[in-house]
Structure formats: C-alpha cells, structure tokens
C-alpha positions as CSV (number, residue, x, y, z in Angstrom):
1,M,1.6,-18.7,30.1
2,D,5.2,-18.7,31.6
3,I,6.3,-18.7,35.2
4,A,6.6,-14.9,35.3
5,D,3.0,-14.5,34.1
6,I,1.8,-17.0,36.7
7,N,3.8,-15.2,39.5
8,E,2.4,-11.8,38.3
9,L,-1.2,-13.2,38.3
10,W,-0.7,-14.8,41.8
11,G,0.7,-11.5,43.1
12,R,-2.3,-9.7,41.7
13,V,-4.8,-12.0,43.4
14,T,-3.0,-12.2,46.8
15,G,-1.9,-8.6,46.9
16,T,-3.6,-5.8,48.9
17,Q,-5.4,-2.8,47.6
18,P,-5.9,0.5,49.5
19,A,-9.2,0.8,51.4
20,P,-11.7,3.3,49.9
21,E,-12.6,6.5,51.6
22,L,-15.3,6.3,54.3
23,W,-17.8,8.2,52.2
24,L,-17.6,5.6,49.5
25,V,-18.1,2.8,52.0
26,L,-21.2,4.5,53.3
27,V,-22.5,5.2,49.7
28,T,-22.0,1.5,48.8
29,A,-24.0,0.5,51.9
30,A,-26.8,2.8,50.8
31,I,-26.8,1.3,47.3
32,A,-27.0,-2.2,48.8
33,L,-29.9,-1.1,51.0
34,A,-31.6,0.2,47.9
35,L,-31.2,-3.2,46.2
36,V,-32.6,-5.0,49.2
37,G,-35.3,-2.7,50.6
38,P,-37.8,-1.9,47.9
39,W,-39.9,-4.8,46.6
40,G,-39.4,-3.8,43.0
41,S,-35.6,-4.3,43.2
42,W,-35.7,-7.1,45.8
43,R,-37.8,-9.5,43.6
44,T,-34.9,-9.4,41.2
45,T,-31.8,-9.1,43.4
46,R,-33.2,-11.8,45.7
47,N,-32.0,-14.3,43.1
48,A,-28.4,-13.6,44.2
49,V,-29.3,-14.3,47.9
50,T,-30.9,-17.6,46.7
51,I,-27.6,-18.5,45.1
52,A,-25.8,-18.0,48.4
53,H,-28.6,-19.8,50.3
54,E,-28.6,-22.9,48.2
55,G,-24.8,-22.8,47.9
56,G,-24.6,-22.9,51.6
57,H,-26.8,-26.0,51.8
58,G,-24.7,-27.6,49.1
59,L,-21.3,-26.7,50.6
60,V,-22.2,-28.0,54.1
61,A,-23.7,-31.2,52.6
62,L,-20.3,-31.9,51.0
63,L,-18.3,-31.0,54.1
64,T,-20.4,-33.3,56.2
65,G,-19.9,-36.2,53.9
66,R,-23.3,-36.2,52.2
67,K,-23.5,-36.7,48.4
68,L,-24.7,-33.6,46.6
69,E,-27.2,-34.6,43.9
70,G,-27.8,-31.1,42.5
71,I,-29.1,-27.6,43.0
72,R,-32.1,-25.9,41.3
73,L,-32.8,-22.2,41.3
74,H,-36.2,-21.0,40.2
75,S,-37.5,-17.8,38.7
76,D,-39.6,-17.0,41.7
77,T,-36.4,-16.8,43.7
78,S,-36.9,-20.1,45.5
79,G,-34.4,-22.9,45.3
80,L,-33.9,-26.5,46.1
81,T,-30.7,-28.4,47.1
82,V,-30.9,-32.2,47.0
83,S,-28.3,-34.3,48.9
84,R,-28.2,-38.0,49.7
85,G,-27.1,-39.6,52.9
86,K,-28.3,-40.4,56.4
87,P,-31.7,-38.6,56.9
88,T,-30.9,-37.8,60.5
89,G,-27.9,-36.8,62.5
90,L,-25.5,-33.9,62.7
91,G,-24.7,-33.8,59.0
92,M,-28.3,-33.4,58.1
93,V,-28.9,-30.8,60.8
94,L,-25.9,-28.7,59.7
95,T,-27.0,-29.0,56.1
96,A,-30.5,-27.8,56.8
97,A,-29.3,-25.0,59.1
98,A,-26.8,-23.6,56.6
99,G,-29.1,-22.0,54.0
100,Y,-30.5,-19.0,55.8
101,I,-27.3,-18.0,57.4
102,A,-25.0,-18.6,54.4
103,P,-25.5,-15.1,52.8
104,S,-24.6,-13.4,56.0
105,L,-21.6,-15.6,56.8
106,L,-20.4,-15.1,53.2
107,G,-20.8,-11.3,53.8
108,L,-18.9,-11.6,57.0
109,A,-16.0,-13.4,55.3
110,G,-16.1,-10.9,52.5
111,A,-15.9,-8.0,55.0
112,A,-12.9,-9.6,56.6
113,L,-11.2,-9.7,53.2
114,L,-12.1,-6.1,52.5
115,G,-10.9,-5.1,55.9
116,A,-7.5,-6.6,55.1
117,G,-7.4,-4.9,51.7
118,R,-8.0,-8.1,49.7
119,I,-10.4,-6.7,47.1
120,T,-9.1,-8.7,44.1
121,M,-9.0,-11.9,46.2
122,L,-12.6,-11.4,47.1
123,L,-13.7,-10.8,43.4
124,W,-11.7,-13.8,42.1
125,G,-12.7,-16.0,45.0
126,S,-16.4,-15.2,44.4
127,T,-16.0,-16.0,40.7
128,A,-14.4,-19.4,41.6
129,L,-17.2,-20.3,44.0
130,L,-19.8,-19.5,41.4
131,L,-18.0,-21.6,38.8
132,L,-17.9,-24.6,41.3
133,M,-21.5,-24.2,42.1
134,L,-22.4,-24.1,38.3
135,I,-21.3,-27.7,38.1
136,M,-24.1,-28.8,40.4
137,I,-26.9,-26.7,38.9
138,R,-29.6,-28.8,37.4
139,N,-32.0,-26.4,35.6
140,L,-31.7,-23.8,32.9
141,W,-32.8,-20.8,35.0
142,G,-30.2,-21.8,37.6
143,V,-27.5,-22.0,35.0
144,V,-28.4,-18.6,33.5
145,T,-28.5,-16.9,37.0
146,V,-25.2,-18.3,38.1
147,V,-23.4,-17.6,34.8
148,V,-24.7,-14.0,34.7
149,T,-23.6,-13.4,38.3
150,G,-20.2,-15.0,37.7
151,A,-19.7,-13.0,34.5
152,V,-20.4,-9.8,36.3
153,F,-17.7,-10.5,38.9
154,L,-15.2,-11.6,36.3
155,L,-15.8,-8.6,34.1
156,V,-15.5,-6.2,36.9
157,S,-12.3,-7.8,38.2
158,W,-10.7,-7.8,34.7
159,L,-11.9,-4.8,32.9
160,T,-12.5,-2.0,35.4
161,E,-10.3,0.4,37.4
162,P,-9.3,-0.4,41.0
163,E,-11.8,2.3,42.3
164,V,-14.7,0.6,40.5
165,Q,-13.6,-2.8,41.7
166,A,-13.5,-1.5,45.3
167,A,-17.0,0.0,45.0
168,F,-18.4,-3.1,43.4
169,A,-16.8,-5.4,46.1
170,Y,-18.2,-3.2,48.9
171,V,-21.7,-3.2,47.4
172,A,-21.6,-7.0,47.0
173,V,-20.6,-7.5,50.6
174,W,-23.1,-5.0,52.0
175,F,-25.7,-6.7,49.8
176,L,-25.1,-10.1,51.2
177,L,-25.2,-8.7,54.8
178,F,-28.5,-6.9,54.3
179,G,-29.9,-9.5,51.9
180,G,-29.3,-12.2,54.5
181,I,-31.5,-10.5,57.0
182,R,-34.6,-9.9,55.0
183,P,-35.4,-13.5,54.1
184,V,-35.5,-14.5,57.8
185,F,-38.1,-11.8,58.5
186,E,-40.1,-13.0,55.4
187,L,-39.9,-16.5,56.6
188,Q,-41.2,-15.5,60.1
189,R,-44.1,-13.6,58.5
190,K,-45.1,-16.6,56.3
191,R,-45.0,-19.0,59.3
192,R,-47.1,-16.6,61.4
193,R,-49.7,-16.7,58.6
194,G,-49.6,-20.5,58.5
195,G,-47.4,-20.9,55.4
196,A,-43.9,-22.3,54.8
197,G,-44.8,-25.6,56.6
198,D,-41.9,-27.4,55.1
199,S,-39.3,-24.6,55.6
200,D,-35.8,-25.1,56.9
201,P,-36.7,-24.4,60.5
202,D,-39.6,-26.8,60.3
203,Q,-37.3,-29.5,59.0
204,L,-34.8,-28.7,61.7
205,A,-37.6,-28.9,64.3
206,R,-38.3,-32.5,63.2
207,L,-34.6,-33.4,63.2
208,T,-33.7,-31.9,66.6
209,R,-37.1,-31.7,68.5
210,L,-36.3,-28.0,69.1
211,P,-39.3,-25.7,68.2
212,A,-39.0,-24.2,64.7
213,L,-39.2,-20.7,66.4
214,V,-35.9,-21.4,68.1
215,W,-34.3,-22.0,64.7
216,V,-35.9,-18.8,63.3
217,L,-34.4,-16.9,66.3
218,F,-31.1,-18.5,65.7
219,F,-31.2,-17.3,62.1
220,H,-32.0,-13.8,63.3
221,A,-29.1,-13.9,65.7
222,V,-26.6,-15.0,63.1
223,T,-27.6,-12.6,60.4
224,L,-27.9,-9.6,62.7
225,L,-24.6,-10.3,64.5
226,S,-22.9,-10.9,61.2
227,L,-24.0,-7.4,60.0
228,V,-22.7,-5.8,63.2
229,G,-19.4,-7.6,63.1
230,A,-18.9,-7.0,59.4
231,A,-19.7,-3.3,59.6
232,R,-16.8,-2.8,62.0
233,W,-14.4,-4.2,59.4
234,L,-16.0,-2.4,56.5
235,V,-15.9,1.1,58.1
236,Q,-12.5,0.4,59.7
237,L,-13.6,0.9,63.3
C-alpha cells in the first residue's frame, strides 16, 4: 500500500457523510427498540450489551492503572472481567462503576459522531475497539461473540452502500442507548427479589459505604440522560 492509498483510506475514515433523512433515523430507533424490547430478541441481542458492559470494566481498569487479567463472556449473556491491583480506592470504584453505564456512554459517543456526520469513523472505530477487546477474551464463547460482532461491523463498512452503512450505524447507536437502560431495570428487579447479591452496586456499596440503591439510581440517571442527550444529536434538534 503506497502513500496515496494510505491518504485515501485516511480520508475515507475521517471524512464526513450526509445525515440520513429524519424518517430513517426514526425507523432505525424503532428497529433498535424491537431488538431490545421483546424477550425473544433480547436474550440474543443482550450479548452485544454484555460486550460493552465488560469492555467498560476492562477499559477503566486499564485507565486507572490496574492490570487487566482477562474478560469472559458467557452464553447466558453474563460476563466477568478480572483485573488485579489495589482492592480498594478510586481505581477499583471507577472500574466497578463502569460496567452498567458503558453501553449508554458508548451510545452517547456514537451519537456525537453521527451528529457530526462521522459514520465511517464510527464503524471503523467500533471494529478497532472490538479487535482490542478480543485480545483479552479468555473463553471460546467470548471469542466467537466478539469475532462475529466485529465481522458484522467490518463487512458493513467495506461491502455496503453508504445508505446501508448509515442505517446500520444508527441502529447500532440506538441499540446501545436502549440496551443500556434495560439491564439496570433488570438488576433492580433482581435485587428487589433478593437476588444479585454480588452485583456491581453491591460491590460499590462495600467499597464506598454508599447504599447499593444509590448506585442503582446513579446507573438509571446516566443511562436515561445519555438517551435524552444522544437523541438530540441523532434527530438533529
């Protein structure tokens, strides 16, 4: 690949693309809701939210100086991120708090890119993040899930028309925004029934001495506000 090809590729990634019509933005939101709402689809699509959840734990662990040992994704859509370092302190708190808000914050960042017309950058950036995460996956189901998800993003970005790329990107971002909200409600319901005793908010309660309910409410606030803020970018208000 010569310099001209590299410059062309870089221009393709960093260039802007026209925003789709409002009707398409709304249709993609409806598609994302259909992927998140019904249990029949959610029990499959939730795997993608788990990727974002565990990726959030892993990324913040690295950013706060912890050593990331590995990430495991399970077929029941649960996951586990193991990092090594000081068992208390700000780094551990941020790492534990990152999981449930990661999908929504990724959706918010994606909405900012789409609002700026950076559709190709979003698709390629997502693929790059998935490839980096793949290095830390420690079980077969996790490898398959991440590879398939990354392959979908790569194929769409390389082989489809700009209109299809735009529709896919908007569905993906809406999905993260809606998909980030539902797990927090599921967590709240499990805790009300006496389950999820070692969940992220329970770990945070032990680390910070703030009640777990405070952390659940924090997750609710971040995920809902992310949706509101992102929607303004996505529909160009």
